[in-house]
N, C-alpha and C positions, 0 to 999 in steps of 0.2 A: 505493500500500499503506500503510494508518495504522498508525501505532505504537499506537494508542489501541484497540484493537480485539482482542478474543479469537479468539487463531492457534485455529483448526480442526484437531485431533489427530485423531480420532476422533466420529464421529456417527451415532445412526438414530434413525428414525419408529416409535413402537411403535402397532401398529395405527391402526384409523381409529376415530373417535367415542369413542376411551375418555377417563378423566378422571383426573386424578391431583394428588396435595396436599403438602404438605410432609412427612407422614409416607412417603410410597410410598418412597422413596428411601432406600437403604444401603448402605454399604460395607465389608468384611473379607473376610477368606480363609474364606468361608462352605464351603468343601468340608475343611478342613483339611488343604492340598495341603503343607505346611511349608515351603514357599517365602518366606512373608511378603509374598506377592503377593496386592492385594485384588482382590474381586471386588466386580462391580456388582449389586444385589437390587434390582427394580423390581418394586412391585405396581400395580394399578391397581383402580379403582371398579367396573370391570366384573369381578372374581376374577381378572383375569389375572395370572399370575407368571412372572416372566422373571428369568433370569440370567445376566450377560456377562463375558465376558475380554476386554477390547478390547485391540486389534492396532493399531501404526500402519501408515496405508496400507491398510487391508482395507473401506473405505469403499464399498459399492455401493448400487444402488438399492435404499430400501426398508429395512430391518433384515440387516446383516450376518452371513449364516450360520456364516463361521468362528468369529467372537466370541461368538454366541450359546451357551451353556451348555446352557438346559434352560428349558423354556416348559410350565406347568402350565395348565391351567382350574381354577380352583378355584369351589364351587358357590356361595360368598357375597361378597360385596363384600371389598375388603381396605383395610382403614382406616390401618393402620401396619403394617410391618417391622422388626425387630432383628434384629442377629447378636450371641449372649454365649452364656454359659455355662449352659444353662438344665435339663442336666438332672445331676442328684445323683451320678450312677454314673460321670461321665463326664468329663474335664476338657478333651473336643473343643468346638467350636464348634456351635452348633444355630441354626435359624432359628427366631424367632417372629414368627407373623404374626398379628395381629388384626382379626377381622370383628366386625361390629354385636351378633352374639351368641354369640362364638365364640371362646377364645382357642386357636391348634394352635401344636405346635413341633415342627419336620420335622429330620430330619437329611439333608444332602446329600453323596450320594459320588460318585466318579468312578470308573470302572472303564478301563483302559489297551483299545484296540480293538486288534483284530489284524488287521485290513482297514485298507482307505484311507478308511472314513469319520469315522476317528478316533477320540477318549475317547468314552464314553458316561456319563451324568451321571443319576442318579436322584435322586427326594425319597421320602422315607420320614417318615410319621406316627411320633412319638414318644409324642407324647401329648396331649389337647384336653383344655380345661373350656367347659363348656356354661354362657353367662353367664346371670343372673336379671335382668340389667337393661342395656341398649342402651348398648354401648361407647363411648365416645369418642376417649380416646387411652391410652397407657400409656409408662411408663417402668421401669427395670431399675437394679439394682446389688446392693453387697453391703448390706443390709438389716440393721442390728441389729449391723453389723462382722463377721458371719461371712464366711469368706475361703473361697475356692475354688470359689463358684459364685456365679449370681448369683440374686435373687429378681424379681419380678413384680411392679408395682400399675398396678393400670387403674383408669381415673375412667369414672363412667358418667356418661349424661346429668342423671340426677336429683342431682349429687354426692356420691355414694358412691365411697370408695376401697375397693376390692378387693385383697387381698395374697393373692399366692400363692409358694409355696416349692416348686420342680418342680413336681410331678406333684400338688400336695396345696392346698387353699384354707386360708389362714389365718386371715381376719378379715376383717371389712368396717366402715367406716366412715364417717358422714357429717358431712361439711363445713359448718360454721357460716354461718347466714346466706347459704346457696347460692340461687342464680340460673339462672345459665348456666354452662358449664363453660368455663375458661381450659386455658392450656399447664400442662401440668405436666413437673419435672426432679426428681430424687434428688442430693441433695449429699453423695458420699461423705464430706466434710471433717468434717461437723459432724452426719451421720447423721439428715438431715432434707429433708424434700419443699417443695418450692417450687412455689406456681401464683400466679395474678391471679384473684382472686375478682370478682363483677359489681359491687363497690364501688370497682373501679379501685384496687385498692391490692396489692402484693405480700405474700403471707403466708408465713410458715415455719413448719412445723409437725415438729415432733421424733418420731422411729420411735418413741421409748419413751414419749412421750405419746399418741399414736396408739394404742400398744397396751393401754395401760392405759384408756383413756377408754371409754365406754358402746358397747356391741354392737351393731351397728348392724341385726342380725335383731331384737332386741327392740322397737324403734321402726320401727313401720310408717310413720310420719309424721314426717320431720326436724323438724316446727316443733311437735309435741307434747312435753311436758314427761316427762320422764324416769320409766320406771315400775320400771326394776331399778337395781343397784347400779351402781358405776363414776362415773369422773369428768366431768364437763362439759370437751369438746374444747373449748382455745383456742388461738390460734395463738402460737408462742415469740416473733416479733416480727413487726410488720407496715411497712408503707413506702408511703405514697400516690404513687400515679403519677399519676392524673389522666386516665389515658388507658387505652382498652383494649390489652393486649400482643398482639403476633400470635406472639412465641417467647420461651423462656426457654434458657440455655445456662448450664451451670456447668464451666469447662475444669478442667482440673488438668495444666497443663504444668511449672509451680515453684510453689515455697513463696512465693516474692513477688509472685508476680501472680496467686494465686488470687483470682479474685475471681466474682462472679454477673453474669450479661448480661441485662438485659431490651431486647427490641428492640420499642418503642412504634407507635403509627401516626405518630407526627411528631419523637420522639425516643429514642436509644439513652441506655440506663442501664447505670452498672457500680457496685457494690455490693459493699462487703466482706460476710464470712460472718456477720459479726453485724448486716447492716442498715445499715450507715451508708455514705450514698452516697462514693461514691471521684470521679465525675466523671459528667456530662450532655451529652449533643451532641446540638444540636437539627439536625433534619433538614431539608433543605430539599426534599426529594423525597417521594411516597410508596413506604417500604421492601414488599419481597414477601420476604424471606426473609434470614439472616444465619448467620454459622458462623466462632465463635472457632477459631482454627487452630494457631498456635503463638504463642511467646514469642521474641523475637530480641534484644531490650534486656532486660535484667534490671528486674523491676517494671512492664515492659508488654508488652500483647498485642495481636497482629494478628488482624484480624477480615476476613472476605468480608461485602458485602453484597449484595443485590440491589435494583433499585427497579423502578418501573414504568414506567423510560423505556427499557428495556432495557440498562441501564448494571450493570456488575460493577464496585463501588468496594473497594478495599482500605483499610483504616484502621488505622492505628498508635494505640491508644486516640481522640484524637481528631481525630489529623491523617491526611489524606487523602494515600496515598501511591502510588498510583495508582487509572487509570481506564479501564476497558474496555468495549468496544460487544459485546452480544449481540444474538443473531437474534431472540431471544423475551423474556417476561418470565420470567425465574425464579423458580419455586417451593417448591424444594429445593436445595441447593448443599452439596456435600461433599468431601474433599482424599481423594484415593487413592494408592496408589503400583501402577505395572506394570514391568513386565521391561524394558521399552524407555524410561520416564520414570518418574522421580521425583515429587511432587507436582501432580498433573494434578488441574484443578477439574474435578469433575464436578456438571452443572449440568442442571434438567430442570423443563419448562415444563407447563403445566396440560393441552395438548392432547396429549402424550407425544413431544416433539423431545427427546432426551437427546444431551448434547454433553458431551465429554473435551477441555478445552482449556485453554491457557497463557498467560501474558502474555509481553508482549516481540513480537519481529518475526523473521522469517525473513531472512537473507542474501542478497542480490542479486546472482546472479551476471552480469547484462545489464553490457557494455561499449558505451557511444558508439560505434557507428562513426565513419571520420574523413571528413571532408568532403571530397569532390574539390577541391582547389584551381582557382580560375578566374579570368581577368581581370575587373575589373569594367568595364563600358559605360557610361562617364561621360554621355554623350548619353543614354541610355536612363533613367539614373538623374537625370539634369537634368527629364527628359520628366515621369517619373512623379514628380518633387518638386512641380514646378508643377500637376501634375492633383490632386495632395493638397493644395496649397494653397488652390487653387480651391475645391474642396468645406469646405475651414475657414472660408475667407470667405463662401460661401453659407449655414452653419451659423450663422454668428455676425451673420449682417445681421439674422435673426428673434430678435426679444428676448420671444417668449412664456416666460413661467416654466413653464407647466403644458406637459408634452410633449404634440405632438399624436394625438389617437386613431386606430386606425386609419379606413381609409377603410369597409371593411366589416365592419359587427359581426355578431358570430354569432346577433344574434337581431333581428330587425325587429317591431316592434309598431304595430298599425293599429287604431285606435277609430275606429266608426262608430255614428251617433246616427239612432237611426230617426227618418223625418219625421213620421211621424203616433203618436202618443199608442197606447198598447197599447187593443186591444178590451176586454178584461178588467183593469181595475187589481189591481195588486199592492200599492195601497196599506194598510198596515195600519191607517191611519183611515180612512173610505171616503167620509167627506161633513165639511165645515166650515161651520157656518150655512148649510145647505142647498145647497152646493155642493160637486159631486163631485172628490173628487181624483183626479188622473189619474197615468198613471206610462207613464213610455217605456224602450224597451229599447236597450241599448248593449252591441252585439257587438268583441268585441276579438280580431286575429287576431295569432297570433305566428307568424311565421317564421322557421326556424332557417335558417343559410347553413353552420353546423358542426355535429358531433354534441354536443347536451347531453343530460346523463343527469337531471339533477334540476332543475328549476324550480319557482319560487311565485309566482305573481300575487297581487299585494294591490291593493285599490282605495279609495281615501280621498278624503272628499268632505265637504263642510262642513255644519254643522248648520244649521237643521234638514234639510236632505235627508239621506235614506237611499238604499241599496239592499239588494236583497233575498239577496246572497251578496256579501263585502268579501275574502274570500282563497278562492282556488283553488290546489291543487295538481296541477301540469301534467305529464303523461305523457311517459318520453325523446323524443326527437325526434332524427330521423336528418337528413342534409344534404337541403335543400331541401323537408322534410316543415313541415307546418303543422299548428295548434290552434287552434279557435275558440272561445271562452267569452262566455256571453251573462247579463246580471244588468239588472234594472230598477231605475230609478231613481223616488223618489215625496218629496213631502213629509210631512215625520212631527213636523210642530209647528205649531202654533198662532201662529204670526208667520212671516215672508217672510225668504230666507235673505241673505246679504251676498254671495253670490260662487255663480254657476253654473255653474263650472267644479270638474272632478275630477281626480284623477292617479292614472293607473296606474304603478305599481311592480313589475317584473319583477326577481327577482334570481334567481342563478345561478352555476355552476361551469362555466369555460372548460374546452375538451379538456385545458389542460396546470394545470387546477387551481385558478386564481386566482379568486376569487369577484368577481363583477363585478355590476351592477345597473343597469338601462334604465329610463327612465321617459318617460312619455307623459301628455299632457293632452287632454282633451275637454270638450266646454262643451252645457252643457243648454239644450233653447229657454227661450225666456221662458213659453211658453205650460206651461210644467209647473207653473207658481206663479200666473198669473193667466188672468182669462178675458174677454172682449170686453165693453162693459156702455156701459150711455147714458153721455155728458159731464156732466160736473156744473159749474154754473154759478157759484157761490160756494165759496170754498176759502179755508184759512189762509197756503197757502203755496204763492210762483209765482218761477217760476226763466225769466228771458227768454234765448234763444238766438239771436244776429244772425249772420247769413251773408252772402257776397258772391256767391250764385248766385240766380236765381228761385226762387219757393216750389217745393215739390214735392208732389205727391198723395201724403198719408199713407197713403190706402188701397195705394198701390202698394210704398210703403215697409214697412207690415205688412200683406201680403195674409192670414195667416192668420187676422188679428182684424177684418178687414175684412169679411167676410162677413154677421156677426151687428150689425154698428154700422150704425144709424138714419142716422149723416150720409151724403148720396149726394154730394157733393161732395169729400170725402176732404179737409175743411178740420179736422176736429176727430176724434180719436179716443180711446176712454178704457178703462184696461185697471183690473178690480176683481180686487184679490189675494184669493187664498183666503180668506187668515187675515191681513187687511192691510187699510188704506184704498184709495179711488179715486183714482187718478190719469190726469190729463186729460190730453193731447195737442191743442193748437189752433194754427194754421199760418194767418198774417195773409195776407188777399187781396194786399192794395197794397204792403206793404213785405215783407222777406226775414227776417222775424221768427217764431218759433217758442215760444211759451208753455206750460211744462209747470206744472201746480196739480194741488195735494191739498192735503188736510187732515192730512196727515203728512208732515214733513220726511224721515224717514228711508227711509219707501216711495217716494219719486222716483228714489233712487240706480240701480235696475235698468233702469227706464225711460228715463231719461236717458243712462245708458251704451249701451244698445241703440241709442237714438235716434243719439247720435252715428258709433257703430258703421257705422249701415246708412247714414248720411249720408256717411260716407268710403266705403266700398264702392260707393255708387250714383253718385258722382261720380267715382273714379278709372275705372268700366266707362265712363263717358262719355267719358273722358280728358282731363277737367279737371285741369290741375295746379297752378292756383293756387287750388284752393279754400280757403277760410279759414273759421272760425267764432270767436265769441268771446261771450264774456259780458259784459254792461254794468252798472251799479250796484252799491252796495255789496255786499260779502259776507254770508251771513246766519249773523252768527258769534252773535248771540244766540239764533237758531233752533237752532244746534249746540250752543250751549252748555246748553240744555234736558236733550239727552240724553246730555250728561259730568254734569250733576247728579244725573239719576236714577240713572246707574249709580254713581257715589259713594256716592249715599246707600245703594244697595243691599249695596254693598261694607262701607260703616260698621255696617250693619244684620245681617250677617255674622259678623263679628268680634265684635258683641254679643252674638247667638246661640251664638257660640262660649264666650264668658267665662260665660255663663249656664250653657251643659251643664256647664262645667268647676266651676262652685261646687256644682250642684246634683248631680254624680257624686261629687264628695268628701263632701256632705252625705248621699249615698247609700250609701256605703261606711262613714262613719263609725256609721251606724244600723244598719247591718249586722252590724259587730263589735260595739256594745253588745247586738243581742238575742243574739247569737252565743254572748257571754260570759254571758248571763242562761240560754241555755237549757244551757250546760255545767255550770254551778253545779250544784251536787248539792241543796244547800237550794233549791227554787223560790222565786223572788222575784218580786214584780207586775211588769209589763210597762212601768206608767206611761205607756201610751198609744204606746209605742214603734214597736207595729204600726200604729197607725193614721197617724202619721208618716212612716211606711215605706212605705204606700201611698199617700200624698200626695206624697211625695216622688218617688214613682216615677211616678205620674202626670204630676206637671211635668217629668221628663225625657222620658216619651215626647209630652208637649205641644211641648216645648221643640225636641226634634229633628224632629216632623213641619212645626215651624215654618221649623226651620233648612233642612228638603228645598225647603220651599215657596220659603225664600228665594233657594237657592242654584238651583232652575228659573228663577225670575223675574231672577237674576243673569246666566245664559247668554243668556237671552231680549234682557235689555238690553245685553250686550258685542255680540251679533251687530247689535243696531239702532244700535249706536254705532259698530260696524265700518262698518255702510250708509253713517251720515251722515259719518263721516270720508273714505271714497271720494268721497262726493259732494262734500265741501270740497274735497279734492284735487283731484277735474275740474273743476271751477269755478275755483280758482286757477290750472291750466295755462291753460284758455280765458280768462279773466280778462287774462292776463299773457302769453300765447303761450309758455309755457315749452316746452321742447323735452323728448323721452322721457326723457333721462338726469337730467336737473332735475326732471320729476315722479317719477321715481325714487326720486331724494332724498327729496323732500316726503313721497312715500307709505312710505319706510322711517320716517322722521321721525316721523310723525303716527299709523303702524301699528306700532310695535317689536313686539308681540306678535300670535298666534295666538288664544293665551286665556289668560285670567287664572287665575292661580294665590293660594293664599294667603297665599305669600314674595312675590309679585311681580306688582304688578296693572299695569294700563294707564297712571294718572293719573302715578304718578311714572317708570316706563321714558320718557312722552312728553315729560314735562317735563325729564328729563336730555337728552334727543336735540333737544328745541329750544332749551333753553340752550347745548346746545353748538353750534348752527348762528348763535347770535345772537353769540357770543362768537369765534367764528370767520370762517366765510365771509360773516356777514350783520353782523359789528363795524363800528361806525362808521370807525374808524384803523388802522391797520397797528400802531400803537403797543400797543393796544388789544388787537388778534390775539397780539400776540406776548408780552403781559402774562399771557393767558388761555393760552397754549401752555406757560409756565412755569410755571404753578402745578402744586399738586399735585392728589389725588384727591380728591372732594368727597364728604360723608358717604354713610352705606350708606344705601341706596334703602328706602324705608319707606311704609307707608301715609300721605299728607299729613292736615292736620288739617282744611284745607275746599281747594276748587278755586279759590281768587280769584287765586293766583300761577299755575297753570296758564293759566288765562282770559288774564291779563294777559300772559303770555309768547307764548300763541298769538294774540294780538291785534297786538302788538309785530310778530312774525314775519311777519304778513300785511302790516301796514302798510310793513316793510323790502323785502319783496317789492314791494310796489305801488310803492316809489320808484326801483324799479329794482335791487335786491340781486341779486345772481348767486349760485345755488345751486351748490357745488361742493364735491368731496373733496380736489381738489387745490389748493387757496388754501393750505392751511396748510404746505404745502411750499416757496412761493413767498416767504414771510414771514420775514427775517431777525432774529433774535431777538437783542437787543443784548448785550453780554458781563457788563453789568451785572443783567440778566434772568436770563442764563445761570448767572450765579453765585447771583443768588436761587433758582433753581430747585433747588440742592443741598438735602437732606434738612433740616428745618425751615428752610427758606429764604422761604417764601410759605407764609402759611396759606390753607385754603378759603377761598373766598369767603361771608362772612357775610349771613344772609339777616334781614330783621326782617320780625315776621309784624305785620298788620296793612293798615287802608285804603291808610293812605300805604306801602305795602311798598317797601323799593328795597334796593338790592345796594350795598355800601359796599367799597372796596379794601383793602387790609390796611394798618395805619398805615404800616410799613415802604415799601411800594409807592408810597402816596400821595406819601410824602417824595422817593423816586426819582423820579416824574414831575415833581414841582414844580420840584426844581432844576434840570429839562430846558427849562423853560418860561423867558419874559421876564418881569419883575417885572411887576404889575400894582397898579393902586391898591385897597387894601384898604377896602372899603364895609362899613358896620355893617348895612345893610339886609339879611335873612335871606334875601330872596328871592334878593339879588346873590351872597351867598355861595355858594347853591346851584347858582347857573348858572353857577360858576367853570369853565373849560376842562379845571382837573386831572381833575373826576371826569366822564371820558368812561366811563363803565361802562354798564352796562343799566339803572342806577338813572335815568340823565338822563331815559327814554321811559318812566316811570311812568305815567302817562295816556297815552292813545291821541287824546286829542281834538287837533283841529288841529295836527297833528306838525308840517306845512307851515310855518306859522307861525313856529310857536317855533323852527323852524330857523334861519329866516331872521333874525328877533331874536337869537338867540344870534351869530351872526355878525357882524350891525354891533355887538352891545355888544362882543365880543372884539376888535374891529377897533378900536374907540374906546378901549377899555381900554390897547390897546395904545400908541395914539397919549398919552393920559396919561402911562402910565407912563415914556413917554423923555421928556418934558418935564418928569414931576416928578423924573426920574432926576438933571436939570442944575440945576433950581430945588428949592431947597429949600423945604418948603411950611412957611407961618407959623405954623399951628395946630398939626398933628399932627407935622411934625417938631420944633416945642419938645419935646412930651412922651416921643416916641423919643428924642432927644438926651439928656433928662433922663434916661429909664430907662436907655440903655445908658452914661451916664458915671457912674452910680450902681453899673451893674453891672461895671464895670471898676477901681474905685477901689479896693476890699477886699474880702475874701472874707464879711467879714462883712454889708458893704452890700448885696452880692449876694443873698445869704439873705434878707434885708429885703424887696429889690426886688421877688426872685421871690413872697415871700409878698402883697407889695402888686400885684402884678400879678392872682395868682390871686383876688385878692378883687375886685380891678375885674372881672375878666371874669366873674365869678359874677354881679354886682351887674348887669352888662350883660345878660348873659342870660336875668337873672329879668325885668329892665325891659322886653327884647322880647317873651319871653313873657305879659307882662302885657298889652301892649299889641295883640298880632298875636292875637286871638280868633279862634277857628276853626283857627288853623292849628297844626300839629304842634311840637313843642319842639324846639331844634336839638342835635342830637348832641352830644356833648364831642368828636369828632374834628373837627368843625366849625370849634371853640375852638381848638383846634391849629393849626389849616390858620390861622384868623386870625393867629394869633402870628407863624406863619412867613414871612405874607407882609408882617407889619410890617417883619422885618429883611432881606428882600430887596432894598429899595432901596438900602440902606447899604453892603450886599455887592457892587452895581453899582457905589456911586461908588467904594469903595476899591479 
């Protein structure tokens, strides 16, 4: 039993298929019984009027007969019902019913029954008014301060207020600036009417102002000027809400809590009678109705509020006091007093659920029965304990983070690609360069092992491939039933794809309502994008694959292409892509080599991939377990960089087109404003060729847009070709070094971080960041560099680089380090112990990002603080004045050491020899003072320790000498770059280290 749930006291279901709204419910002693107990009056849009007198514990199936006093079918829809003193010659309460074109006032009377059927109630029409305009809502009150009876005010859909004093029509007034009707309420304290206009502001009109304003009947159109006498209607005050109001209410409990409440779509407003706001409450839900019902504390107001999450909330001003759950969304809520219970909450839903409820809970009389005392069997408890501990041990052995999926899925997806091409091609482009574009059919079978109500199947495929239909809505399936969908795939572009695989995704909800997604993959045949052709003898690009098995007949490896081949020996095979170059595969007769050659580097990817895959499948069928394949020779990086540069240039062009389009659009709008100003001017002025300039600018905008669209299509094609070239490079590197599948996956994720380019994030900057991370982590030269890179803060924001020189240098360095035996792994970072000093530097502001120096001799430099730390950890070395020796110091163990990729093995050996020599020399020099350099250093240090003045002078002399030395070295070394200032700092620190070692 939930405490926060509205307790059902009495409920009823009103009819079937009927609709209700906030004006369809009211409470009051409509039959004038004199007991003070309320009756519930409900009217529906179907014209059904019902009156109830609820009693506790009398609910049965449908509508309780004992509680229903009256049910009458009226001819018209009921918009609103109200109870008040609407008859002039009587002080009794009557019922006012508002229809779209009629206002009816009824009297409800009850007659005591003489038999067991009970009392009888009758509904008698007192008077009615036929309306000339369609009504929207109404309000009532003592208009003009008249006491003893109530007058009625009806708002029409056209914005006209119609006033009725009992059975006579008084006058009508049009609201100014009207567009759509809003809620209407009467404030008896100020004798004014409140409504919310289409301008989303609360407006107040005094009754006196309405009475002396222009007569509505003299104005057929409210927007026309005045024709007769009378004052123009203006509101007494307005308050801007900024949103549409759902309801208004003016409660009158006490003078201190006199307020106007407005329920908006997202806020609750409380205002004083003069339009000043008292408070405002921002709601975190969508409200449906509200009702201020009492004032518990002086100056505050309690109100009920229903929302669209089936909740009934009780607020005291802005403080939430209680929340109760309802079984429906209430559209109207009222408070009523009944004989058995006072203050019952009456709520009504839009489909006719009437509920009388109260807050709190019912007392529970359930008492827990006593458990029979029995002695514990310790042997049985011990056995159960051991069994549970065994289960716990088995569960903790598996360290899987993700939970294991069920053995049996709700759906099983099977995709089958047809072995033959379609007899009638479904391709949108029927032929490319005289070659017919084929299509192939894929059948997807979805079998259900449980009941699946609604599921959706989506097919995704990489461009330029396309399918005839990519989305399917599957019918509900029972246990064991299956559904088969079919579609065709084809080439829809004039360039070959980078991938022949497609993904099938099925999204559905399990029987328990949990959303789930299943995926399956299918592979398209190579014959979809190429046809057999005659081999080419001279080509630009060649790749040689070595194996350790005897040569294989190519016609048996590719039976679908061998039928039309001219080579009968099976030593050569040619593939002509429908929208690309020709790729030729040659098998050596004597050696175990295969050569793939073509005029396009990217187009060889699909053929090489298919050739390697069919080799693996062929030799695995033969039972060969030690089959190996490799690639000899240097990697074709220069050919790969051609694709990189082409893609980058198109990205730069796209950015330039975007900038030009922005400039021309600004110019076009400025000319439009000038022309509009000229045309609006009452005194015509010459256009001064602005129209010609407008036409020319428009032509430029259209031409730029077409050029940008053409560049976008070329960029998509270039990215697909770049993906093909990258896939080929990754495959060649894996064959070159014999990488494992995990290492190949890491390399592919590094070089292909994106599936598509976006203006915000492109391939170049993403690939550069990934490659740099590998070079600083698992492919770094020493663990100290790796620890330093792990301690660094994040780098700069990724953006379009100025050129591709840095990226190409990093890719070359990556290939070089992998060729030297570098191990690709993501777990190496966890094995590196970061020194305590580096951990301190990793604090905010401790380490700056690695600085980048652009240019041909581009090098990465560690921050100054980091170089100091690393130098203190190394033994002292002899300081060499030569700039080349300074650049080869062991302290610079970052990425910059390998700035060039030429002869990396020789440079590494030289560096090792030089470092060992320098260590020996530094040890000797630490024991013996050098004659020439030692004198200079001792003089400088003695002068620095003599006095503070001499320290300043010596520091100035040092700086001037260093500058002179740098100038001389720069002038001597023609063609070399200048020594950065950081290197001079390192030289100074080197000079101080030998003496520090001595002391």
